[in-house]
DRENPA-3360 file (N, C-alpha, C; in nm, 2 decimals, always signed):
BEGIN
1 = XXXXXXXX = -13.63/+14.56/-4.26/-13.80/+14.58/-4.26/-13.86/+14.47/-4.35 ~ -13.98/+14.43/-4.32/-14.07/+14.39/-4.41/-14.17/+14.47/-4.53 ~ -14.22/+14.50/-4.58/-14.36/+14.55/-4.61/-14.44/+14.58/-4.50 ~ -14.55/+14.65/-4.55/-14.69/+14.66/-4.43/-14.74/+14.57/-4.50 ~ -14.82/+14.52/-4.39/-14.93/+14.42/-4.44/-15.03/+14.47/-4.34 ~ -15.18/+14.41/-4.44/-15.28/+14.47/-4.37/-15.37/+14.37/-4.29 ~ -15.42/+14.40/-4.14/-15.46/+14.35/-4.05/-15.61/+14.33/-4.08 ~ -15.68/+14.38/-4.18/-15.80/+14.37/-4.20/-15.83/+14.29/-4.29;
9 = XXXXXXXX = -15.76/+14.16/-4.34/-15.78/+14.05/-4.42/-15.76/+13.93/-4.31 ~ -15.91/+13.92/-4.25/-15.90/+13.83/-4.14/-15.92/+13.68/-4.25 ~ -15.87/+13.59/-4.18/-15.83/+13.43/-4.25/-15.77/+13.43/-4.38 ~ -15.73/+13.53/-4.45/-15.64/+13.51/-4.59/-15.54/+13.49/-4.54 ~ -15.44/+13.42/-4.58/-15.28/+13.49/-4.58/-15.21/+13.48/-4.66 ~ -15.13/+13.61/-4.59/-15.04/+13.71/-4.68/-14.88/+13.59/-4.72 ~ -14.86/+13.66/-4.76/-14.69/+13.62/-4.75/-14.59/+13.75/-4.75 ~ -14.50/+13.78/-4.66/-14.45/+13.91/-4.65/-14.30/+13.84/-4.65;
17 = XXXXXXXX = -14.21/+13.89/-4.74/-14.05/+13.92/-4.78/-14.01/+14.02/-4.66 ~ -13.88/+13.99/-4.58/-13.77/+14.05/-4.51/-13.65/+14.04/-4.64 ~ -13.61/+14.11/-4.66/-13.44/+14.18/-4.73/-13.35/+14.12/-4.63 ~ -13.26/+14.03/-4.72/-13.17/+13.96/-4.64/-13.01/+14.04/-4.68 ~ -13.00/+14.00/-4.82/-12.85/+14.03/-4.88/-12.90/+14.02/-5.04 ~ -12.85/+14.14/-5.10/-12.82/+14.09/-5.26/-12.91/+14.05/-5.33 ~ -13.05/+14.13/-5.26/-13.22/+14.07/-5.31/-13.28/+13.96/-5.25 ~ -13.22/+13.87/-5.19/-13.25/+13.76/-5.11/-13.37/+13.76/-4.99;
25 = XXXXXXXX = -13.45/+13.71/-4.97/-13.54/+13.78/-4.89/-13.59/+13.62/-4.81 ~ -13.69/+13.70/-4.69/-13.68/+13.55/-4.60/-13.80/+13.59/-4.59 ~ -13.90/+13.49/-4.62/-14.05/+13.52/-4.64/-14.12/+13.41/-4.54 ~ -14.22/+13.46/-4.52/-14.32/+13.45/-4.43/-14.45/+13.44/-4.43 ~ -14.56/+13.32/-4.35/-14.67/+13.31/-4.41/-14.78/+13.41/-4.29 ~ -14.84/+13.48/-4.32/-14.87/+13.59/-4.21/-15.05/+13.55/-4.24 ~ -15.07/+13.51/-4.09/-15.23/+13.46/-4.14/-15.30/+13.57/-4.00 ~ -15.42/+13.61/-4.01/-15.47/+13.75/-3.88/-15.65/+13.66/-3.88;
33 = XXXXXXXX = -15.62/+13.63/-3.77/-15.76/+13.56/-3.74/-15.82/+13.67/-3.62 ~ -15.97/+13.64/-3.58/-16.06/+13.72/-3.48/-16.02/+13.62/-3.35 ~ -16.01/+13.70/-3.21/-15.99/+13.59/-3.07/-16.14/+13.55/-3.06 ~ -16.18/+13.43/-3.02/-16.25/+13.39/-3.01/-16.32/+13.43/-2.89 ~ -16.47/+13.40/-2.84/-16.53/+13.41/-2.74/-16.57/+13.61/-2.79 ~ -16.57/+13.65/-2.61/-16.63/+13.85/-2.63/-16.52/+13.89/-2.66 ~ -16.36/+13.80/-2.69/-16.26/+13.95/-2.72/-16.29/+13.95/-2.87 ~ -16.34/+13.88/-2.93/-16.38/+13.94/-3.09/-16.37/+13.99/-3.17;
41 = XXXXXXXX = -16.42/+14.10/-3.05/-16.45/+14.25/-3.08/-16.39/+14.37/-3.05 ~ -16.25/+14.32/-2.99/-16.13/+14.37/-2.97/-15.99/+14.35/-2.99 ~ -15.98/+14.17/-3.02/-15.87/+14.16/-3.03/-15.84/+14.03/-3.21 ~ -15.74/+14.06/-3.22/-15.73/+13.98/-3.37/-15.54/+13.92/-3.36 ~ -15.58/+13.78/-3.40/-15.44/+13.73/-3.36/-15.36/+13.76/-3.47 ~ -15.23/+13.74/-3.48/-15.16/+13.77/-3.54/-15.03/+13.63/-3.59 ~ -15.07/+13.54/-3.65/-14.96/+13.39/-3.68/-14.87/+13.42/-3.78 ~ -14.76/+13.44/-3.73/-14.63/+13.39/-3.86/-14.60/+13.29/-3.89;
49 = XXXXXXXX = -14.59/+13.22/-3.96/-14.60/+13.07/-3.96/-14.46/+13.08/-4.12 ~ -14.38/+12.95/-4.10/-14.28/+12.94/-4.17/-14.35/+12.95/-4.35 ~ -14.32/+12.98/-4.45/-14.38/+12.96/-4.59/-14.33/+12.88/-4.64 ~ -14.29/+12.74/-4.63/-14.32/+12.59/-4.64/-14.23/+12.49/-4.57 ~ -14.34/+12.41/-4.57/-14.32/+12.29/-4.45/-14.31/+12.17/-4.55 ~ -14.22/+12.08/-4.53/-14.17/+11.96/-4.57/-14.22/+11.80/-4.47 ~ -14.26/+11.75/-4.55/-14.36/+11.62/-4.42/-14.29/+11.51/-4.50 ~ -14.21/+11.42/-4.50/-14.16/+11.31/-4.56/-14.23/+11.19/-4.50;
57 = XXXXXXXX = -14.32/+11.17/-4.58/-14.40/+11.03/-4.56/-14.34/+10.93/-4.60 ~ -14.19/+10.91/-4.66/-14.16/+10.79/-4.75/-14.08/+10.73/-4.60 ~ -14.04/+10.58/-4.67/-13.98/+10.55/-4.54/-13.81/+10.48/-4.60 ~ -13.78/+10.63/-4.62/-13.62/+10.66/-4.65/-13.62/+10.81/-4.61 ~ -13.50/+10.83/-4.58/-13.46/+10.99/-4.57/-13.47/+11.05/-4.69 ~ -13.46/+11.18/-4.75/-13.44/+11.24/-4.86/-13.38/+11.35/-4.85 ~ -13.35/+11.47/-4.89/-13.25/+11.55/-4.95/-13.38/+11.70/-5.01 ~ -13.35/+11.80/-5.01/-13.44/+11.90/-5.06/-13.32/+11.96/-5.14;
65 = XXXXXXXX = -13.40/+12.01/-5.23/-13.28/+12.11/-5.32/-13.36/+12.19/-5.36 ~ -13.31/+12.37/-5.40/-13.36/+12.45/-5.49/-13.30/+12.47/-5.58 ~ -13.34/+12.40/-5.74/-13.25/+12.33/-5.84/-13.35/+12.33/-5.93 ~ -13.33/+12.33/-6.06/-13.48/+12.34/-6.18/-13.40/+12.24/-6.26 ~ -13.44/+12.16/-6.27/-13.45/+12.03/-6.35/-13.42/+12.09/-6.52 ~ -13.51/+12.18/-6.57/-13.50/+12.25/-6.72/-13.32/+12.28/-6.74 ~ -13.29/+12.38/-6.59/-13.12/+12.42/-6.62/-13.01/+12.35/-6.57 ~ -13.06/+12.19/-6.52/-12.95/+12.16/-6.50/-12.97/+11.96/-6.53;
73 = XXXXXXXX = -13.01/+11.89/-6.61/-13.03/+11.78/-6.66/-12.99/+11.68/-6.59 ~ -13.03/+11.53/-6.60/-12.91/+11.46/-6.53/-12.77/+11.41/-6.62 ~ -12.81/+11.47/-6.73/-12.67/+11.42/-6.77/-12.57/+11.56/-6.76 ~ -12.58/+11.65/-6.69/-12.55/+11.75/-6.69/-12.45/+11.76/-6.51 ~ -12.31/+11.77/-6.52/-12.21/+11.75/-6.39/-12.26/+11.64/-6.32 ~ -12.32/+11.51/-6.37/-12.38/+11.41/-6.31/-12.29/+11.32/-6.25 ~ -12.17/+11.30/-6.26/-12.08/+11.21/-6.14/-12.14/+11.21/-6.03 ~ -12.18/+11.11/-5.96/-12.16/+11.05/-5.81/-12.03/+11.11/-5.74;
81 = XXXXXXXX = -12.09/+11.25/-5.62/-11.97/+11.26/-5.56/-11.99/+11.33/-5.46 ~ -11.91/+11.34/-5.37/-11.91/+11.39/-5.22/-11.92/+11.52/-5.21 ~ -11.85/+11.60/-5.30/-11.82/+11.76/-5.26/-11.80/+11.83/-5.43 ~ -11.86/+11.98/-5.41/-11.82/+12.00/-5.55/-11.73/+12.10/-5.51 ~ -11.60/+12.11/-5.41/-11.53/+12.21/-5.40/-11.46/+12.24/-5.49 ~ -11.44/+12.16/-5.59/-11.37/+12.22/-5.73/-11.44/+12.30/-5.82 ~ -11.54/+12.31/-5.80/-11.63/+12.36/-5.94/-11.63/+12.59/-5.86 ~ -11.66/+12.59/-6.02/-11.67/+12.74/-5.97/-11.81/+12.83/-5.94;
89 = XXXXXXXX = -11.83/+12.92/-5.88/-12.03/+12.93/-5.83/-12.07/+12.85/-5.75 ~ -11.95/+12.76/-5.71/-12.02/+12.64/-5.57/-12.10/+12.70/-5.50 ~ -12.23/+12.65/-5.46/-12.35/+12.63/-5.37/-12.37/+12.62/-5.22 ~ -12.25/+12.47/-5.22/-12.27/+12.40/-5.15/-12.10/+12.27/-5.11 ~ -12.12/+12.24/-5.05/-12.02/+12.18/-5.03/-11.98/+12.06/-4.90 ~ -11.97/+11.94/-4.92/-11.96/+11.83/-4.80/-11.84/+11.87/-4.69 ~ -11.94/+11.80/-4.63/-11.90/+11.82/-4.49/-11.73/+11.69/-4.48 ~ -11.62/+11.81/-4.44/-11.52/+11.71/-4.42/-11.44/+11.67/-4.27;
97 = XXXXXXXX = -11.46/+11.55/-4.24/-11.40/+11.53/-4.07/-11.33/+11.55/-4.02 ~ -11.18/+11.54/-4.11/-11.01/+11.56/-4.12/-11.01/+11.71/-4.11 ~ -11.12/+11.82/-4.17/-11.06/+11.96/-4.23/-11.11/+12.07/-4.15 ~ -11.19/+12.14/-4.22/-11.22/+12.25/-4.14/-11.34/+12.25/-4.16 ~ -11.40/+12.18/-4.23/-11.57/+12.25/-4.29/-11.59/+12.13/-4.20 ~ -11.62/+12.15/-4.10/-11.72/+12.08/-4.01/-11.83/+12.13/-3.96 ~ -11.80/+12.28/-3.96/-11.91/+12.31/-3.90/-12.03/+12.38/-4.01 ~ -12.20/+12.31/-3.96/-12.31/+12.28/-4.03/-12.37/+12.47/-4.02;
105 = XXXXXXXX = -12.39/+12.54/-4.13/-12.48/+12.65/-4.09/-12.63/+12.69/-4.11 ~ -12.67/+12.76/-4.01/-12.84/+12.75/-3.97/-12.89/+12.79/-4.12 ~ -13.02/+12.76/-4.19/-13.08/+12.79/-4.29/-13.10/+12.89/-4.32 ~ -13.10/+12.99/-4.21/-13.08/+13.16/-4.21/-12.98/+13.23/-4.29 ~ -12.87/+13.14/-4.24/-12.71/+13.22/-4.27/-12.71/+13.15/-4.46 ~ -12.79/+13.12/-4.47/-12.79/+13.07/-4.64/-12.84/+13.19/-4.69 ~ -12.92/+13.27/-4.66/-13.00/+13.41/-4.70/-12.87/+13.49/-4.69 ~ -12.77/+13.47/-4.67/-12.66/+13.61/-4.67/-12.54/+13.54/-4.73;
113 = XXXXXXXX = -12.58/+13.44/-4.83/-12.45/+13.42/-4.90/-12.37/+13.32/-4.88 ~ -12.38/+13.25/-4.76/-12.28/+13.16/-4.65/-12.29/+13.03/-4.72 ~ -12.23/+12.90/-4.80/-12.21/+12.80/-4.82/-12.27/+12.71/-4.77 ~ -12.38/+12.62/-4.83/-12.44/+12.50/-4.78/-12.31/+12.42/-4.73 ~ -12.33/+12.34/-4.58/-12.27/+12.19/-4.57/-12.34/+12.10/-4.60 ~ -12.31/+12.03/-4.70/-12.39/+11.87/-4.69/-12.28/+11.75/-4.61 ~ -12.45/+11.76/-4.50/-12.34/+11.59/-4.39/-12.43/+11.48/-4.41 ~ -12.33/+11.37/-4.45/-12.43/+11.26/-4.48/-12.46/+11.22/-4.34;
121 = XXXXXXXX = -12.42/+11.26/-4.26/-12.46/+11.17/-4.14/-12.53/+11.28/-4.04 ~ -12.56/+11.34/-4.11/-12.70/+11.43/-4.04/-12.82/+11.38/-3.99 ~ -12.86/+11.25/-4.11/-13.00/+11.16/-4.08/-12.93/+11.02/-4.08 ~ -12.97/+10.97/-4.05/-12.93/+10.82/-4.04/-12.98/+10.74/-4.16 ~ -12.91/+10.69/-4.21/-12.97/+10.56/-4.34/-12.97/+10.64/-4.46 ~ -12.90/+10.79/-4.48/-12.91/+10.82/-4.62/-12.73/+10.76/-4.72 ~ -12.77/+10.80/-4.82/-12.67/+10.77/-4.89/-12.60/+10.82/-4.91 ~ -12.46/+10.83/-4.86/-12.35/+10.95/-4.90/-12.31/+11.00/-5.02;
129 = XXXXXXXX = -12.30/+11.06/-5.07/-12.26/+11.14/-5.16/-12.43/+11.15/-5.25 ~ -12.41/+11.23/-5.38/-12.51/+11.33/-5.41/-12.50/+11.32/-5.57 ~ -12.55/+11.34/-5.64/-12.56/+11.36/-5.83/-12.63/+11.51/-5.84 ~ -12.64/+11.59/-5.73/-12.68/+11.73/-5.78/-12.59/+11.80/-5.81 ~ -12.66/+11.91/-5.92/-12.54/+12.01/-5.96/-12.46/+12.09/-5.84 ~ -12.36/+12.15/-5.93/-12.25/+12.24/-5.81/-12.35/+12.34/-5.78 ~ -12.44/+12.40/-5.87/-12.49/+12.52/-5.81/-12.64/+12.53/-5.77 ~ -12.69/+12.37/-5.76/-12.77/+12.36/-5.64/-12.78/+12.44/-5.55;
137 = XXXXXXXX = -12.90/+12.48/-5.48/-12.93/+12.52/-5.28/-12.99/+12.43/-5.26 ~ -12.85/+12.35/-5.13/-12.88/+12.25/-5.05/-12.98/+12.34/-4.95 ~ -13.07/+12.29/-4.90/-13.18/+12.30/-4.81/-13.15/+12.21/-4.67 ~ -13.19/+12.11/-4.71/-13.19/+12.01/-4.58/-13.20/+11.88/-4.62 ~ -13.16/+11.80/-4.51/-13.18/+11.64/-4.52/-13.26/+11.64/-4.37 ~ -13.38/+11.49/-4.46/-13.55/+11.51/-4.37/-13.56/+11.36/-4.37 ~ -13.57/+11.29/-4.24/-13.56/+11.16/-4.18/-13.72/+11.10/-4.26 ~ -13.76/+11.00/-4.21/-13.87/+10.91/-4.19/-13.95/+10.97/-4.12;
145 = XXXXXXXX = -14.05/+11.02/-4.16/-14.20/+11.06/-4.12/-14.14/+11.19/-4.03 ~ -14.04/+11.28/-4.06/-14.04/+11.45/-4.02/-14.08/+11.53/-4.06 ~ -14.11/+11.62/-4.03/-14.16/+11.74/-4.07/-14.07/+11.82/-4.00 ~ -14.00/+11.91/-4.14/-13.92/+12.05/-4.15/-13.98/+12.18/-4.21 ~ -13.98/+12.29/-4.13/-14.04/+12.40/-4.17/-13.86/+12.48/-4.24 ~ -13.93/+12.52/-4.39/-13.76/+12.60/-4.42/-13.83/+12.68/-4.51 ~ -13.74/+12.74/-4.59/-13.78/+12.90/-4.67/-13.67/+12.85/-4.81 ~ -13.69/+12.91/-4.90/-13.60/+12.91/-5.06/-13.49/+12.99/-4.95;
153 = XXXXXXXX = -13.33/+12.91/-4.99/-13.21/+12.95/-4.99/-13.19/+13.11/-5.09 ~ -13.27/+13.08/-5.19/-13.30/+13.24/-5.25/-13.38/+13.26/-5.36 ~ -13.46/+13.37/-5.30/-13.58/+13.39/-5.38/-13.57/+13.49/-5.50 ~ -13.45/+13.49/-5.49/-13.41/+13.57/-5.63/-13.43/+13.45/-5.77 ~ -13.40/+13.35/-5.80/-13.33/+13.22/-5.89/-13.51/+13.14/-5.91 ~ -13.47/+13.06/-5.96/-13.61/+12.99/-5.99/-13.66/+12.96/-5.88 ~ -13.74/+12.94/-5.86/-13.83/+12.91/-5.72/-13.89/+12.69/-5.76 ~ -13.77/+12.66/-5.79/-13.82/+12.53/-5.80/-13.78/+12.41/-5.70;
161 = XXXXXXXX = -13.85/+12.31/-5.66/-13.79/+12.24/-5.58/-13.74/+12.10/-5.64 ~ -13.64/+12.04/-5.59/-13.59/+11.89/-5.62/-13.56/+11.80/-5.54 ~ -13.60/+11.67/-5.54/-13.56/+11.54/-5.43/-13.41/+11.46/-5.45 ~ -13.36/+11.41/-5.37/-13.26/+11.38/-5.35/-13.28/+11.24/-5.29 ~ -13.24/+11.09/-5.27/-13.20/+11.03/-5.21/-13.08/+11.00/-5.16 ~ -13.00/+11.06/-5.23/-12.84/+11.01/-5.22/-12.79/+10.94/-5.32 ~ -12.63/+10.91/-5.28/-12.59/+10.80/-5.36/-12.61/+10.80/-5.52 ~ -12.61/+10.69/-5.57/-12.59/+10.71/-5.72/-12.71/+10.73/-5.78;
169 = XXXXXXXX = -12.81/+10.83/-5.70/-12.94/+10.84/-5.80/-12.96/+10.92/-5.80 ~ -13.02/+10.98/-5.95/-13.03/+11.12/-5.98/-13.15/+11.19/-5.92 ~ -13.14/+11.29/-5.93/-13.23/+11.44/-5.86/-13.37/+11.40/-5.96 ~ -13.48/+11.43/-5.84/-13.63/+11.41/-5.94/-13.62/+11.51/-6.02 ~ -13.74/+11.50/-6.13/-13.76/+11.68/-6.22/-13.76/+11.75/-6.09 ~ -13.79/+11.87/-6.11/-13.80/+11.97/-6.04/-13.99/+12.04/-6.10 ~ -14.03/+12.08/-5.91/-14.19/+12.11/-5.89/-14.20/+12.26/-5.88 ~ -14.27/+12.31/-5.90/-14.26/+12.50/-5.83/-14.30/+12.47/-5.71;
177 = XXXXXXXX = -14.25/+12.55/-5.63/-14.31/+12.53/-5.49/-14.42/+12.65/-5.48 ~ -14.44/+12.71/-5.52/-14.57/+12.82/-5.55/-14.69/+12.74/-5.59 ~ -14.73/+12.64/-5.64/-14.82/+12.57/-5.70/-14.83/+12.46/-5.58 ~ -14.98/+12.53/-5.52/-15.04/+12.37/-5.46/-15.08/+12.21/-5.56 ~ -15.06/+12.11/-5.54/-15.15/+12.06/-5.59/-15.07/+11.87/-5.55 ~ -15.06/+11.77/-5.65/-14.96/+11.69/-5.66/-14.86/+11.63/-5.80 ~ -14.77/+11.59/-5.77/-14.69/+11.55/-5.81/-14.60/+11.41/-5.86 ~ -14.60/+11.36/-5.96/-14.52/+11.17/-5.95/-14.40/+11.24/-6.00;
185 = XXXXXXXX = -14.32/+11.18/-5.91/-14.17/+11.23/-5.96/-14.10/+11.07/-5.93 ~ -14.00/+11.04/-6.07/-13.93/+10.96/-6.09/-13.80/+10.98/-6.05 ~ -13.76/+10.86/-5.95/-13.64/+10.78/-5.93/-13.58/+10.75/-6.05 ~ -13.47/+10.78/-6.10/-13.37/+10.73/-6.19/-13.21/+10.69/-6.10 ~ -13.18/+10.59/-6.19/-13.05/+10.55/-6.15/-12.95/+10.62/-6.19 ~ -12.84/+10.66/-6.15/-12.73/+10.73/-6.26/-12.62/+10.66/-6.30 ~ -12.60/+10.69/-6.43/-12.55/+10.60/-6.52/-12.43/+10.66/-6.54 ~ -12.31/+10.60/-6.51/-12.19/+10.62/-6.53/-12.14/+10.60/-6.70;
193 = XXXXXXXX = -12.10/+10.68/-6.76/-12.06/+10.70/-6.89/-11.94/+10.60/-6.93 ~ -11.87/+10.65/-6.84/-11.72/+10.57/-6.85/-11.76/+10.39/-6.87 ~ -11.89/+10.36/-6.82/-11.90/+10.21/-6.79/-11.96/+10.18/-6.96 ~ -12.03/+10.23/-7.01/-12.07/+10.22/-7.12/-12.02/+10.13/-7.28 ~ -12.07/+10.01/-7.23/-11.92/+9.95/-7.39/-11.98/+10.02/-7.49 ~ -12.03/+10.10/-7.57/-12.09/+10.15/-7.71/-12.15/+10.28/-7.66 ~ -12.10/+10.38/-7.71/-12.12/+10.52/-7.70/-12.10/+10.52/-7.88 ~ -12.26/+10.62/-7.91/-12.26/+10.66/-8.05/-12.27/+10.80/-8.10;
201 = XXXXXXXX = -12.15/+10.79/-8.12/-12.03/+10.96/-8.13/-12.11/+10.99/-8.27 ~ -12.12/+10.93/-8.35/-12.17/+11.02/-8.50/-12.01/+11.10/-8.53 ~ -11.95/+11.10/-8.51/-11.85/+11.22/-8.54/-11.82/+11.24/-8.66 ~ -11.85/+11.17/-8.76/-11.78/+11.15/-8.89/-11.89/+11.14/-8.99 ~ -11.91/+11.16/-9.12/-12.02/+11.17/-9.18/-12.02/+11.01/-9.27 ~ -11.93/+11.01/-9.28/-11.91/+10.88/-9.34/-11.86/+10.71/-9.22 ~ -11.93/+10.64/-9.29/-11.81/+10.54/-9.15/-11.86/+10.39/-9.22 ~ -11.77/+10.34/-9.23/-11.82/+10.20/-9.26/-11.83/+10.04/-9.16;
209 = XXXXXXXX = -11.89/+9.98/-9.17/-11.94/+9.86/-9.12/-11.88/+9.75/-9.19 ~ -11.78/+9.64/-9.09/-11.73/+9.52/-9.16/-11.86/+9.40/-9.10 ~ -11.89/+9.33/-9.21/-11.93/+9.19/-9.22/-11.87/+9.11/-9.25 ~ -11.84/+8.98/-9.16/-11.84/+8.97/-9.03/-11.73/+9.04/-9.00 ~ -11.77/+9.10/-8.86/-11.69/+9.14/-8.79/-11.57/+9.11/-8.72 ~ -11.42/+9.21/-8.74/-11.31/+9.15/-8.77/-11.33/+9.15/-8.56 ~ -11.33/+9.22/-8.56/-11.29/+9.22/-8.37/-11.37/+9.11/-8.30 ~ -11.25/+9.04/-8.28/-11.33/+8.88/-8.18/-11.42/+8.89/-8.12;
217 = XXXXXXXX = -11.45/+9.00/-8.03/-11.49/+9.03/-7.89/-11.64/+9.06/-7.99 ~ -11.66/+9.12/-8.08/-11.80/+9.13/-8.15/-11.83/+9.02/-8.27 ~ -11.74/+8.95/-8.31/-11.77/+8.86/-8.37/-11.83/+8.67/-8.30 ~ -11.86/+8.74/-8.19/-11.89/+8.60/-8.09/-12.06/+8.65/-8.09 ~ -12.10/+8.80/-8.15/-12.21/+8.84/-8.14/-12.29/+8.84/-8.29 ~ -12.21/+8.80/-8.37/-12.25/+8.80/-8.51/-12.35/+8.67/-8.54 ~ -12.44/+8.67/-8.56/-12.54/+8.56/-8.59/-12.55/+8.55/-8.72 ~ -12.48/+8.64/-8.79/-12.53/+8.62/-8.97/-12.66/+8.76/-9.02;
225 = XXXXXXXX = -12.72/+8.76/-8.92/-12.80/+8.89/-8.94/-12.75/+9.02/-8.83 ~ -12.77/+9.12/-8.99/-12.75/+9.24/-8.94/-12.85/+9.32/-8.90 ~ -13.00/+9.30/-8.91/-13.09/+9.35/-8.83/-13.11/+9.53/-8.91 ~ -13.12/+9.53/-9.00/-13.16/+9.66/-9.07/-13.23/+9.63/-9.19 ~ -13.33/+9.76/-9.18/-13.43/+9.70/-9.28/-13.41/+9.86/-9.38 ~ -13.43/+9.79/-9.52/-13.33/+9.92/-9.64/-13.45/+9.96/-9.72 ~ -13.50/+10.07/-9.77/-13.60/+10.14/-9.86/-13.53/+10.23/-9.96 ~ -13.57/+10.20/-10.10/-13.53/+10.32/-10.21/-13.55/+10.44/-10.20;
233 = XXXXXXXX = -13.48/+10.52/-10.20/-13.51/+10.65/-10.19/-13.56/+10.72/-10.36 ~ -13.63/+10.76/-10.38/-13.72/+10.74/-10.55/-13.64/+10.86/-10.60 ~ -13.58/+10.93/-10.57/-13.54/+11.10/-10.56/-13.46/+11.03/-10.70 ~ -13.38/+11.21/-10.75/-13.31/+11.18/-10.82/-13.15/+11.04/-10.83 ~ -13.12/+11.09/-10.70/-12.98/+10.98/-10.72/-13.05/+10.85/-10.66 ~ -13.14/+10.80/-10.66/-13.19/+10.70/-10.63/-13.09/+10.61/-10.55 ~ -13.09/+10.63/-10.41/-13.01/+10.62/-10.29/-13.13/+10.50/-10.20 ~ -13.00/+10.41/-10.13/-13.07/+10.33/-10.02/-13.04/+10.41/-9.91;
241 = XXXXXXXX = -13.18/+10.35/-9.80/-13.25/+10.44/-9.71/-13.21/+10.37/-9.60 ~ -13.18/+10.37/-9.48/-13.19/+10.29/-9.37/-13.34/+10.34/-9.34 ~ -13.42/+10.23/-9.30/-13.56/+10.24/-9.30/-13.55/+10.22/-9.12 ~ -13.51/+10.11/-9.05/-13.54/+10.08/-8.93/-13.41/+9.97/-8.91 ~ -13.38/+10.00/-8.78/-13.33/+9.86/-8.72/-13.39/+9.79/-8.57 ~ -13.37/+9.64/-8.60/-13.43/+9.55/-8.51/-13.37/+9.53/-8.39 ~ -13.43/+9.55/-8.23/-13.38/+9.57/-8.18/-13.35/+9.42/-8.15 ~ -13.21/+9.40/-8.03/-13.12/+9.30/-7.98/-13.02/+9.20/-8.09;
249 = XXXXXXXX = -13.05/+9.30/-8.26/-12.94/+9.23/-8.35/-12.86/+9.31/-8.33 ~ -12.75/+9.26/-8.43/-12.60/+9.32/-8.42/-12.63/+9.49/-8.48 ~ -12.69/+9.52/-8.54/-12.68/+9.64/-8.61/-12.75/+9.77/-8.52 ~ -12.84/+9.73/-8.46/-12.85/+9.78/-8.31/-12.76/+9.79/-8.18 ~ -12.72/+9.70/-8.19/-12.65/+9.65/-8.07/-12.48/+9.71/-8.10 ~ -12.48/+9.65/-8.18/-12.31/+9.73/-8.22/-12.23/+9.77/-8.29 ~ -12.31/+9.89/-8.36/-12.31/+10.01/-8.45/-12.34/+10.10/-8.44 ~ -12.33/+10.25/-8.52/-12.39/+10.33/-8.54/-12.48/+10.37/-8.62;
257 = XXXXXX = -12.53/+10.27/-8.75/-12.67/+10.26/-8.80/-12.78/+10.32/-8.79 ~ -12.84/+10.40/-8.78/-12.94/+10.48/-8.76/-13.04/+10.47/-8.89 ~ -13.16/+10.54/-8.84/-13.30/+10.53/-8.98/-13.24/+10.67/-9.02 ~ -13.25/+10.69/-9.10/-13.25/+10.78/-9.24/-13.06/+10.80/-9.33 ~ -13.02/+10.69/-9.23/-12.90/+10.66/-9.34/-12.88/+10.64/-9.49 ~ -12.78/+10.66/-9.53/-12.80/+10.61/-9.73/-12.67/+10.59/-9.69;
% end
């Protein structure tokens, strides 16, 4: 049962929650209004509506997640994937056509702790796969110009929402589900770190740069200009400090030289 609510608050939306499991709640919006015409002196109308409604006005389908970008950055567990079945504490898993995980669950079942099923065929033109964290809470996939009423799968956690377009795209930054207003959300392509040609590790306090480079692949990039500005540290040790590096030059593109190096 929900807590009691007043019938005297005419025209003022109220939010009521019904306990489901382990502290989760199903939240509804309640509005009390007066009946029209001569019935206004005798009758009040009580309307129960979903707490949230998603209207997709984009030209492509989107997925909606309950998740916080402060807890799960784009670089955390970021490889594009179809499923999170190998993760501990998983909150969602992909639909498997030839296995047992073929049945979708209703959104109300998630309130009782059931694992959500991510089905890439649920809506046309949604890219398969996602970069969502394995502990994110999947809500639904919504097509173009579709309207979808929903609730938060877990009202105990962060009341934050994120948008996903599928494939190798990062989820947007999170925004508060309870704060009305406009938000500008950036979509960025996910980067597979395995494909980067150079990664700045800075694993050692001392390293050396050989000029001209001995590596044949780097020798082709060497044009005789290192691209580093130095300045003298006028302290007791009289050190030479890197003041800056020039973009598109050898030091910037192919070495670990950074501002402040001695």
